[in-house]
N, C-alpha and C positions, 0 to 999 in steps of 0.2 A: 508052098504056103509057110508063113511064119507069123509070129506075134511080135509086137514091139513093147519094150518097157517104156511106159508113158508116165507113170507116177510111182512114187515111193511114199508109203505112209509110216509116220512115226507117232506112236502113242506117247503122250506127255502130260504133265500137270499144267503147264503154262505155254500154250501155243504161241502167243504173241511174243513172249520172251525168247523162245527158241527160234522163231521166225527172224527176229532181229539178229540173233547170233549167227544163224546159218546164212542169212543174206549178207552179212559182213564177211563171213569166211569165203563164200562162193561167188560173190558179186551178183547174186540173184536179187529179185525184188518181190514184194508182196503182189500177187496177182489177184487174190480174192480173199476176203475174210468175213466170217460170220461168227456168232458166238460159239466158241469151242473148236473152231476149225479155221486154219489159215493155210492157204496154198501159196508157195513161193516157187520161183523159177526164173529162167532167163527172161529178159524184157519181152513183154507180150507181143504176139503177132496176131494179125487178123485170123479168125477161126479157119477160114477157107485156106489160107496160106499154111497154117500149122497142119491141118489135116492132109494137105498135099505133101508136105515135108515128111510126115510120119509114114505115109504110104510109100514114099520113095526109099526110106532108110531110117536108121536109128537117129533120134534127136535127144538132146539132154532131157532127162525126165524132170517133171516138177516134183516138189515134195509137199505132201499134205501133213500138217502137224495137227493131231487130233487130241483134244482133251479127254482123258480117262481118269477115273478115280483111283485106280491102283498105282502104287509106286513101282518104279523099276526094281527088279530083283535079279541079282547075278550079272555075270558078264554077258554082253551082247553075243548072240549067235550070228548076227549079220552086222557088218559095220562099213562105214565109208572109209576109203583111202583117198586122200587129197594130195596133189603134187603142186608145189609152188611153180609158177611159170615166169616170174620176173625178179625173184630174189632168191638168196641162198636159203636152205632149209632152216637153219637156226634163226634167221631173221623172220621167216614166215611163222615159225613156232612162237616166237616172241609176240608177233602181231596178233596171232590167234589167242594166245594167253591174255593179251590186253582186252580182247573182246569178251572174255569170261571163261575160257577153257582152263582146265587144270591138268597137270600130269597125272597119268593113270598107270598103275602097276597091275599088269595082268599076267605076271610071271616072266617078263623079259629077262634076258641074260645080261644085257648091257652091250652085247656085240651086234645088235640089230642096226640096220641102216635106216630104220624108220623111227619115229617118235610117237608114242602112244599118248593121246590126250583124251579128255572127256569133256563133252559139252556141258552147259550149265545144269543139266539134269542128270549127268553121270553117264551118258551114252558114249562109249568108247569109239574113237576113230584114230586113224594113223595119218601122220604127215610123212610122205615118202620123200625120196630124193628130189632135188630141185631140177626142173626142166628148163631153167633160165639159161639164156645164152652165156657161155663161159662157165656154167656149172654142169652142163650136160651136153654131150654131142653123140652122134650116131657113129662117128668114125673112130 
C-alpha cells in the first residue's frame, strides 16, 4: 500500500498573480479558480482517466495557491527545484526572471551548480542544471 502526492498547497497573498507566474514557469494551466483559491496543473484530463493514472503510479501534482492574511516570514523549509528541459540553465533563469522572479540569497557560497530565485511573493526555489539535449547526458 502507498499514498500518492496529488496536490501541493502554497499560502500566499495573491493567488491569481502566483498562478500566472507558476503557470509560466512550469507550463501548467489554471484548472480551477474561486475567490482566494486557484488550482494549477498539467492540462486537464477527464476525472476517470486521472483517477486511473493516480492509482497506477505517480503523476505530476497540482498546485493550490491559497490566499492567507499572514505575510511570508523567513526562509522556506520546503521549496521547488526546477530543471530546464530545452535551454541552458542561464537562459532559463533569465526567462523566469522576466516572469517576475528575483535572485535570492539564502547563504549560497557561489560555488553551487544551481541558482536560487524567489517567486513574486518571496518563496525561494532553485533552478538546477539543464536537462536539454547537448547540456546534459547520461553517458
